[in-house]
N, C-alpha and C positions, 0 to 999 in steps of 0.2 A: 765320773760326775760327783760321787760322794766326796772325793778329795778336793775338788774344786769348791764345793759348797762349804766344807770345813775350813779351807784356806780363806774363803771370802768372809766367813764369820769371824775368824781370828783377826783378820786385817781391820775389821770394823769394830772390834771390841776394845779399842785403844783406851776409851775412857773407863774409869772405875764403875760408873753407873751402868754403862752398857755391859761390861763384863758380868756384873751382878745380875742384871736382867736376863742376859743370855743363859746364864747358868740356871736361873729360874725357868726360863722358856724350855730348856732341855728337860727339866724335871716335869714340867706340865705336859709336854708332848709324850713323855714316857707314861705318865699316868693316864692320859686320854687314850693312847693306843692300847694300853693294857685293858682298859674298860671296854673300848669299842671293838677290838679285834677278838671277840669271843663269840662262840655260837649263841644265837638267840638275840644278838643286838641288831636292831634295824633302826637306822636314823642318820643323823648328821652330826659331825664333830667339827668344830672350827676354832681357830685361834686368831685373834685380831691384835695387832700391835698399833699403838698410837706413838708416832715418832715426831719429834720436833727438833729441827736443826741437826739431824743425824743422831739424836739421842732417844732411846726408847723411854717413853714416859709411862705407859700403862700396857699391861697384857690382859686381854679379856679372853676367857675360854667359854665355850658354849657346847652343851650336849643336848641335842633334841632327839629324843627316843620315840619311835613309833610303836604304839601298842598294837599288837596283832592278835 
C-alpha cells in the first residue's frame, strides 16, 4: 500500500509547483505527527489541500487540542 501511495504521488508531481508543494506537505505531516503522536496529546490534527486543475494551490494544517 505504501509503495502504491508513493508511486501515485510521484506520478502527479510532474509540475514544478506540485513537486514543491508535495515536499512541503511531507514536511508538514512529519511536524504534525511528531507533535500529535506523543503522550498527553488529545485532539484532532488535519491537513487540507486546495487544488485547482490538478495543481496544489494551498496547504492548510490544523491542530485542535483538547485540554483535559
